[in-house]
TORKOLRO-795013 format. One record per atom (N, C-alpha, C): residue in one letter; z, x negated, y. Coordinates in steps of 0.1 Angstrom, whole numbers, padded with zeros to 4 digits, always signed. Each point is the difference from the previous one (the first is absolute). Last residue first. Layout:
AZXY
...
END
This chain:
X-0077+0050-0122
X-0014+0000-0005
X-0004-0013-0005
X+0051+0023+0000
X-0009-0009+0008
X-0014+0000-0007
X+0031+0044-0003
X-0001-0013-0006
X-0009-0009+0007
X+0024+0038+0028
X-0008+0000-0012
X+0000-0014-0006
X+0019+0016+0042
X+0009+0002-0011
X-0008+0000-0013
X-0022-0004+0044
X+0012-0009+0000
X+0008+0000-0013
X-0050+0010+0016
X+0008+0006-0011
X+0013-0008-0002
X-0031-0010+0036
X-0006+0012-0005
X+0008+0008-0010
X+0014-0043+0015
X+0002+0010+0011
X-0007+0013-0004
X-0007-0037-0029
X+0014+0004+0000
X+0003+0011+0010
X-0043-0019-0001
X+0002+0008-0012
X+0015+0005-0001
X-0012-0029+0035
X-0005+0013+0002
X+0002+0009-0012
X+0012-0045-0003
X+0009+0007+0010
X-0005+0014+0002
X-0027-0029-0026
X+0013+0004-0007
X+0009+0008+0009
X-0039-0017+0020
X-0003+0010-0010
X+0012+0005-0008
X+0004-0037+0029
X+0000+0013+0007
X-0004+0011-0009
X+0000-0043-0018
X+0014+0004+0003
X+0000+0014+0008
X-0041-0021-0011
X+0006+0005-0012
X+0014+0005+0003
X-0023-0020+0035
X-0006+0013-0004
X+0006+0006-0012
X+0013-0043+0014
X+0006+0010+0008
X-0006+0014-0002
X-0019-0037-0023
X+0014+0003-0005
X+0007+0010+0009
X-0043-0015+0013
X-0001+0008-0013
X+0014+0004-0004
X-0004-0028+0038
X-0005+0014+0003
X+0000+0009-0013
X+0014-0046-0005
X+0010+0008+0007
X-0006+0014+0003
X-0024-0040-0020
X+0005+0011-0008
X+0009+0010+0007
X-0021-0040+0021
X-0010+0008-0007
X+0005+0012-0007
X+0030-0030+0023
X-0010+0005+0010
X-0011+0009-0007
X+0032-0023-0027
X+0006+0011+0008
X-0009+0006+0009
X-0015-0037-0023
X+0001+0011-0009
X+0007+0012+0007
X-0002-0041+0023
X-0014+0006-0002
X+0001+0012-0008
X+0039-0024+0004
X-0003+0006+0012
X-0014+0006+0000
X+0015-0024-0038
X+0008+0012+0002
X-0003+0007+0013
X-0022-0041-0010
X-0005+0011-0008
X+0008+0012+0001
X+0014-0039+0023
X-0012+0006+0006
X-0006+0011-0009
X+0037-0022-0017
X+0004+0006+0013
X-0012+0007+0006
X-0006-0025-0039
X+0007+0013-0003
X+0004+0007+0013
X-0020-0043+0004
X-0010+0010-0006
X+0007+0013-0003
X+0025-0038+0015
X-0007+0007+0011
X-0010+0010-0006
X+0025-0024-0032
X+0008+0009+0008
X-0007+0006+0012
X-0016-0033-0034
X-0004+0014-0001
X+0008+0009+0009
X+0006-0048-0002
X-0014+0002+0003
X-0003+0016+0000
X+0043-0015-0013
X-0002-0003+0014
X-0014+0003+0004
X+0010+0005-0045
X+0008+0010+0007
X-0002-0002+0015
X-0019-0030-0032
X-0008+0012+0002
X+0008+0010+0008
X-0001-0053-0008
X+0011+0010+0004
X-0007+0013+0004
X-0018-0040-0035
X-0003+0007+0012
X+0012+0010+0003
X-0004-0026-0040
X+0004-0008+0011
X-0001+0007+0013
X-0014+0019-0042
X+0014-0001+0001
X+0005-0007+0012
X-0045+0025-0016
X+0003-0011+0009
X+0015-0001+0003
X-0017+0032-0031
X-0011-0009+0000
X+0002-0012+0008
X+0033+0034-0002
X-0002-0006-0014
X-0011-0010+0000
X+0008+0024+0040
X+0011-0010-0003
X-0001-0006-0014
X-0030+0035+0012
X-0003-0013+0008
X+0010-0011-0003
X+0008+0043-0019
X-0011-0006-0006
X-0004-0014+0007
X+0034+0027+0019
X+0004-0006-0013
X-0011-0007-0007
X-0010+0023+0040
X+0008-0012+0003
X+0005-0007-0013
X-0021+0042-0003
X-0010-0010+0003
X+0007-0013+0003
X+0027+0037-0008
X-0008-0004-0012
X-0009-0011+0002
X+0022+0019+0037
X+0009-0008-0008
X-0007-0005-0013
X-0024+0030+0027
X+0002-0012+0007
X+0009-0010-0008
X-0007+0044-0016
X-0013-0008-0002
X+0002-0014+0007
X+0035+0031+0006
X-0001-0004-0014
X-0012-0009-0002
X+0005+0020+0042
X+0010-0011-0002
X+0000-0005-0015
X-0027+0037+0012
X-0005-0012+0006
X+0009-0012-0002
X+0014+0042-0015
X-0012-0005-0009
X-0005-0013+0007
X+0033+0023+0024
X+0006-0005-0013
X-0011-0006-0008
X-0013+0021+0039
X+0006-0012+0003
X+0007-0007-0012
X-0021+0044-0004
X-0010-0011+0003
X+0006-0014+0004
X+0030+0038-0009
X-0007-0005-0012
X-0011-0010+0004
X+0031+0028+0028
X+0002-0014-0001
X-0009-0007-0011
X+0002+0048+0006
X-0005-0006+0013
X+0000-0015+0000
X+0017+0023-0038
X-0014+0003+0002
X-0005-0006+0012
X+0046-0001-0007
X-0007-0010-0008
X-0015+0002+0001
X+0026+0032+0023
X+0002-0014+0006
X-0007-0010-0008
X+0001+0044-0017
X-0009-0001+0012
X+0001-0014+0006
X+0030+0010-0035
X-0014-0001-0005
X-0010-0001+0011
X+0045+0007+0013
X-0002-0013-0006
X-0014-0002-0006
X+0011+0042+0016
X-0001-0009+0011
X-0001-0014-0005
X+0005+0035-0031
X-0013+0000+0006
X-0001-0010+0012
X+0042+0006-0021
X-0010-0006-0009
X-0014+0000+0006
X+0032+0023+0024
X+0003-0014+0001
X-0009-0008-0010
X-0003+0047+0000
X-0005-0005+0013
X+0003-0015+0001
X+0017+0023-0037
X-0015+0000-0001
X-0006-0006+0013
X+0047+0007-0002
X-0004-0011-0009
X-0015-0001-0001
X+0018+0035+0025
X+0002-0013+0007
X-0005-0011-0009
X+0000+0043-0018
X-0010-0001+0010
X+0001-0014+0007
X+0033+0011-0031
X-0012-0002-0007
X-0012-0002+0010
X+0042+0011+0018
X+0001-0014-0006
X-0013-0002-0007
X+0006+0042+0019
X-0002-0010+0010
X+0000-0014-0006
X+0009+0035-0029
X-0014+0001+0004
X-0003-0010+0011
X+0044+0004-0016
X-0008-0005-0010
X-0015+0000+0004
X+0033+0019+0029
X+0001-0015-0001
X-0009-0006-0010
X-0009+0047+0027
X+0005-0005-0013
X+0001-0015+0000
X+0002+0024+0048
X-0009-0002-0012
X+0007-0005-0012
X+0022+0032+0038
X-0001-0014-0004
X-0010-0001-0011
X+0001+0037+0040
X+0002-0002-0015
X-0001-0015-0002
X-0009+0021+0043
X+0013+0005-0004
X+0003-0002-0015
X-0051+0001+0014
X+0012-0003+0009
X+0012+0006-0005
X-0040-0015-0034
X+0004+0011+0009
X+0012-0004+0009
X-0038-0027-0026
X+0014-0003+0003
X+0004+0011+0010
X-0043+0004-0016
X+0006-0007-0011
X+0015-0002+0001
X-0025+0020+0035
X-0003+0008-0012
X+0007-0006-0012
X+0001-0022+0042
X+0009+0012+0000
X-0002+0009-0012
X-0027-0039+0009
X+0013-0003-0006
X+0009+0011+0000
X-0043+0001+0022
X-0001+0003-0015
X+0014-0003-0006
X-0004-0011+0045
X-0001+0015-0001
X+0000+0003-0015
X-0003-0045+0010
X+0013+0005+0003
X+0001+0015-0001
X-0042-0021-0006
X+0008-0003-0010
X+0015+0005+0002
X-0032+0005+0035
X-0004+0009-0012
X+0010-0003-0011
X+0004-0027+0037
X+0004+0013+0003
X-0003+0009-0011
X-0015-0044-0004
X+0014+0001-0001
X+0005+0014+0003
X-0045-0009+0006
X+0003+0000-0014
X+0015+0002-0002
X-0016-0006+0044
X-0004+0013-0006
X+0004+0002-0014
X+0007-0042+0021
X+0009+0010+0005
X-0003+0014-0005
X-0029-0037-0011
X+0013+0000-0008
X+0009+0011+0006
X-0049-0015+0008
X+0006+0013+0002
X+0014+0001-0008
X-0031-0039+0006
X-0005+0010-0010
X+0007+0013+0001
X+0014-0037+0026
X-0014+0003+0004
X-0006+0011-0009
X+0042-0017-0013
X+0002+0008+0012
X-0014+0004+0006
X+0001-0029-0038
X+0005+0013-0003
X+0001+0009+0012
X-0012-0045+0006
X-0011+0007-0007
X+0005+0014-0003
X+0031-0029+0018
X-0010+0003+0010
X-0011+0009-0006
X+0033-0017-0030
X+0005+0010+0009
X-0010+0005+0011
X-0012-0037-0029
X+0001+0013-0007
X+0005+0012+0009
X-0001-0044+0018
X-0014+0005-0002
X+0001+0013-0007
X+0041-0022+0005
X-0005+0004+0013
X-0014+0006-0001
X+0019-0018-0039
X+0007+0011+0004
X-0005+0005+0014
X-0019-0039-0018
X-0004+0012-0009
X+0008+0012+0006
X+0009-0041+0020
X-0013+0004+0003
X-0004+0012-0008
X+0041-0020-0010
X+0001+0006+0014
X-0014+0005+0004
X+0004-0023-0041
X+0006+0013-0001
X+0000+0007+0014
X-0016-0044-0003
X-0009+0009-0007
X+0006+0014+0000
X+0027-0035+0018
X-0011+0005+0009
X-0009+0009-0007
X+0049-0002-0019
X-0011-0009+0002
X-0010+0006+0009
X+0050+0015+0008
X-0009+0001-0011
X-0012-0009+0002
X+0049+0022+0023
X-0006-0012-0003
X-0009+0001-0013
X+0011+0038+0037
X+0005-0004-0014
X-0007-0012-0004
X-0012+0011+0041
X+0013+0005+0001
X+0008-0003-0013
X-0040-0033+0007
X+0001+0014+0001
X+0015+0004+0002
X-0016-0045-0006
X-0006+0005+0012
X+0002+0015+0002
X+0014-0036-0034
X+0009+0007+0007
X-0005+0007+0013
X-0027-0027-0031
X+0008+0009-0008
X+0010+0008+0007
X-0039-0033+0010
X+0004+0011+0008
X+0009+0010-0008
X-0017-0032-0033
X-0007+0000+0014
X+0005+0012+0007
X+0011-0011-0046
X+0010-0005+0010
X-0006+0001+0014
X-0024+0010-0043
X+0012+0009+0002
X+0009-0003+0012
X-0044-0017-0023
X+0001+0004+0015
X+0012+0008+0003
X-0022-0016-0044
X+0009-0010+0007
X+0001+0002+0015
X-0021+0029-0034
X-0009-0009+0007
X+0008-0011+0008
X+0022+0034-0027
X-0011-0005-0009
X-0009-0010+0007
X+0036+0022+0023
X+0005-0010-0010
X-0012-0005-0008
X-0012+0033+0031
X+0005-0012+0007
X+0005-0011-0010
X-0011+0043-0017
X-0012-0007+0004
X+0003-0013+0007
X+0035+0029-0012
X-0006-0005-0012
X-0012-0009+0004
X+0021+0023+0035
X+0008-0011-0005
X-0006-0006-0012
X-0021+0038+0018
X-0002-0012+0008
X+0008-0012-0004
X+0005+0041-0023
X-0013-0006-0003
X-0003-0012+0009
X+0040+0024+0007
X+0000-0007-0013
X-0013-0006-0003
X+0002+0027+0038
X+0009-0012+0002
X+0000-0008-0013
X-0022+0041-0001
X-0008-0010+0008
X+0008-0013+0002
X+0022+0036-0021
X-0011-0005-0009
X-0008-0010+0007
X+0033+0022+0024
X+0006-0010-0008
X-0010-0006-0010
X-0013+0037+0027
X+0002-0012+0008
X+0006-0012-0008
X-0003+0041-0022
X-0013-0005+0003
X-0001-0012+0009
X+0041+0024-0009
X-0004-0009-0011
X-0015-0005+0001
X+0020+0032+0031
X+0003-0014+0003
X-0004-0010-0011
X-0004+0047-0006
X-0011-0005+0008
X+0003-0015+0004
X+0033+0023-0024
X-0012+0000-0009
X-0012-0006+0008
X+0040+0007+0023
X+0001-0012-0008
X-0012-0001-0010
X+0004+0039+0029
X-0002-0013+0007
X+0000-0012-0008
X+0010+0042-0020
X-0014-0001+0004
X-0003-0013+0007
X+0044+0009-0012
X-0008-0001-0012
X-0015-0002+0004
X+0032+0009+0034
X+0000-0014-0005
X-0009-0002-0012
X+0005+0044+0016
X-0008-0009+0010
X+0000-0014-0005
X+0026+0031-0025
X-0014+0003-0001
X-0008-0009+0009
X+0046-0003+0004
X-0004-0005-0013
X-0015+0002-0002
X+0019+0019+0038
X+0000-0015+0002
X-0004-0006-0013
X+0006+0046+0000
X-0012-0004+0008
X-0001-0015+0002
X+0038+0019-0024
X-0013+0003-0007
X-0012-0005+0008
X+0045-0004+0019
X-0002-0008-0012
X-0014+0002-0006
X+0013+0025+0038
X+0001-0014+0003
X-0002-0010-0011
X+0003+0047-0006
X-0013-0004+0004
X+0000-0015+0005
X+0040+0023-0012
X-0008-0003-0012
X-0014-0006+0004
X+0032+0018+0031
X+0002-0015-0003
X-0008-0003-0012
X+0002+0045+0014
X-0009-0008+0009
X+0002-0015-0003
X+0006+0039-0038
X+0008-0008+0010
X-0009-0008+0009
X-0020+0044-0021
X+0004-0013-0005
X+0008-0007+0011
X-0023+0046-0002
X+0015-0003+0001
X+0004-0013-0006
X-0045+0018+0007
X+0005+0002-0014
X+0015-0003+0000
X-0031-0003+0038
X+0005+0013-0002
X+0006+0002-0014
X-0020-0042+0012
X+0012+0003+0009
X+0005+0014-0002
X-0039-0011-0023
X+0011-0008-0005
X+0013+0001+0008
X-0040+0021+0015
X+0005+0007-0013
X+0012-0008-0006
X-0022-0019+0037
X+0007+0012+0004
X+0006+0007-0012
X-0028-0037-0008
X+0013-0004+0005
X+0008+0012+0005
X-0044+0009-0015
X+0008-0006-0011
X+0014-0004+0005
X-0031+0016+0033
X+0004+0011-0009
X+0009-0006-0011
X-0020-0031+0030
X+0010+0008+0006
X+0006+0011-0009
X-0035-0037-0003
X+0011+0002-0010
X+0011+0009+0005
X-0038-0013+0027
X-0006+0002-0013
X+0010+0004-0011
X+0013-0011+0046
X-0007+0013-0002
X-0005+0003-0013
X+0020-0044+0007
X+0009+0011+0000
X-0007+0014+0000
X-0022-0044+0003
X+0003+0005-0013
X+0008+0013+0000
X-0012-0024+0041
X-0013+0004-0008
X+0004+0007-0012
X+0035-0017+0027
X-0008+0010+0007
X-0012+0005-0007
X+0023-0037-0017
X+0008+0012-0002
X-0006+0012+0007
X-0019-0043+0006
X-0003+0005-0013
X+0008+0013-0003
X+0009-0022+0040
X-0013+0005+0000
X-0004+0006-0013
X+0042-0021+0004
X+0000+0013+0007
X-0014+0006+0000
X+0004-0043-0018
X+0007+0009-0008
X+0000+0014+0006
X-0017-0035+0026
X-0009+0003-0011
X+0006+0010-0010
X+0027-0017+0035
X-0010+0009+0005
X-0010+0004-0010
X+0032-0031-0013
X+0006+0013+0003
X-0010+0010+0005
X-0013-0045-0005
X+0001+0007-0013
X+0006+0013+0001
X-0002-0025+0039
X-0014+0004-0004
X+0001+0007-0014
X+0039-0019+0017
X-0003+0012+0008
X-0014+0005-0004
X+0017-0041-0019
X+0006+0012-0006
X-0004+0013+0008
X-0034-0042-0003
X+0013+0003+0006
X+0005+0013-0005
X-0030-0032-0030
X-0003+0011+0009
X+0014+0003+0006
X-0004-0032-0035
X-0005-0005+0013
X-0003+0010+0010
X+0014+0010-0044
X+0011-0005+0007
X-0004-0006+0013
X-0027+0041-0025
X+0002-0014-0001
X+0011-0005+0010
X-0020+0046-0011
X+0015-0004-0002
X+0002-0015-0001
X-0044+0022+0005
X+0009+0007+0010
X+0014-0004-0001
X-0031-0022-0030
X-0006+0000+0013
X+0010+0006+0010
X+0013+0012-0049
X-0009-0010+0004
X-0006+0002+0014
X+0049+0019-0013
X-0014+0003-0002
X-0009-0011+0004
X+0050+0008+0001
X-0006-0010-0009
X-0015+0002-0002
X+0026+0028+0030
X+0008-0013+0001
X-0006-0011-0009
X-0017+0046+0001
X-0005-0009+0010
X+0007-0013+0001
X+0016+0035-0029
X-0013-0006-0005
X-0005-0010+0010
X+0038+0023+0013
X+0003-0009-0012
X-0012-0006-0005
X-0005+0032+0034
X+0006-0012+0005
X+0003-0010-0011
X-0018+0043-0012
X-0010-0009+0007
X+0007-0013+0005
X+0028+0033-0019
X-0009-0006-0010
X-0010-0009+0006
X+0030+0022+0029
X+0008-0008-0009
X-0009-0007-0011
X-0018+0031+0031
X+0001-0013+0006
X+0008-0009-0010
X-0005+0046-0010
X-0012-0007-0002
X+0001-0015+0005
X+0036+0028+0009
X-0001-0003-0014
X-0013-0007-0004
X+0005+0013+0045
X+0010-0010-0003
X+0000-0003-0015
X-0027+0035+0016
X-0005-0013+0004
X+0009-0011-0003
X+0014+0044-0009
X-0011-0004-0010
X-0005-0014+0005
X+0032+0019+0028
X+0006-0003-0013
X-0011-0004-0010
X-0014+0015+0042
X+0007-0013+0001
X+0006-0004-0013
X-0019+0042+0003
X-0011-0010+0000
X+0006-0014+0001
X+0029+0037+0001
X-0006-0001-0013
X-0011-0011+0000
X+0020+0011+0041
X+0010-0006-0009
X-0006-0002-0014
X-0026+0024+0031
X+0001-0014+0004
X+0010-0008-0009
X-0004+0047-0006
X-0012-0007-0005
X+0000-0015+0004
X+0035+0026+0016
X+0001+0000-0015
X-0012-0008-0005
X-0001+0010+0046
X+0011-0011-0004
X+0001-0002-0015
X-0028+0035+0016
X-0006-0013+0003
X+0010-0011-0003
X+0015+0044-0004
X-0010-0003-0011
X-0006-0014+0002
X+0028+0016+0034
X+0008-0003-0012
X-0009-0004-0011
X-0020+0015+0040
X+0006-0013+0001
X+0008-0004-0012
X-0017+0043+0001
X-0011-0010-0001
X+0005-0014+0001
X+0031+0034+0007
X-0004+0000-0014
X-0011-0010-0002
X+0014+0009+0044
X+0010-0008-0008
X-0004-0001-0014
X-0027+0027+0026
X-0001-0013+0004
X+0009-0009-0007
END
């Protein structure tokens, strides 16, 4: 009886140790994760989400983490390696939210709507950006973001083994690629508004040349405002579809080259 109880205690201690190490990576990732790590979500809810993801992921990586623990590595080492790995994953995903914010800011500046409800969000941003971010996150969650995140976090243990610091050069190159892709995606999403703004200003220039006495800027201001809102209404479903496709490609292969 005592031997069985002792074995149970040892197994429980091993399970708790593995769960804690997995929580270090998941908690760091969840702190900056899209949708689940937003500042508008209460801290208790975010903590509950991190614990839920830990309960899902820990059984899938139990053997890998147990082997790392059995390798006689210093327990304090995991505090560094797992937090770094989790932040790397979380920040790479956060770049997709920043891409939406940048696209909304570019679109708002192009259509002279950058100051409408600029401080309505937790992080001050134009209304276009706020609408894009909320719409994109809602679309991603409805499309099964939680499942894709769990799969990507499990896959991260194969590329970033527990108890080992990733190569700084590899992480730097990977991060540079992800940042460049985020800027490229942001401009792609904002391209319709930039093109519309260019055509609008070109038209105003032609009209001003033909009729110098007409205050074309005052006459055309309502047109660019209405045009921007109409263009947002028509193009946003397509733009969010492009964004979601990019997010899903990343989650399917987080450490590969952007598609």
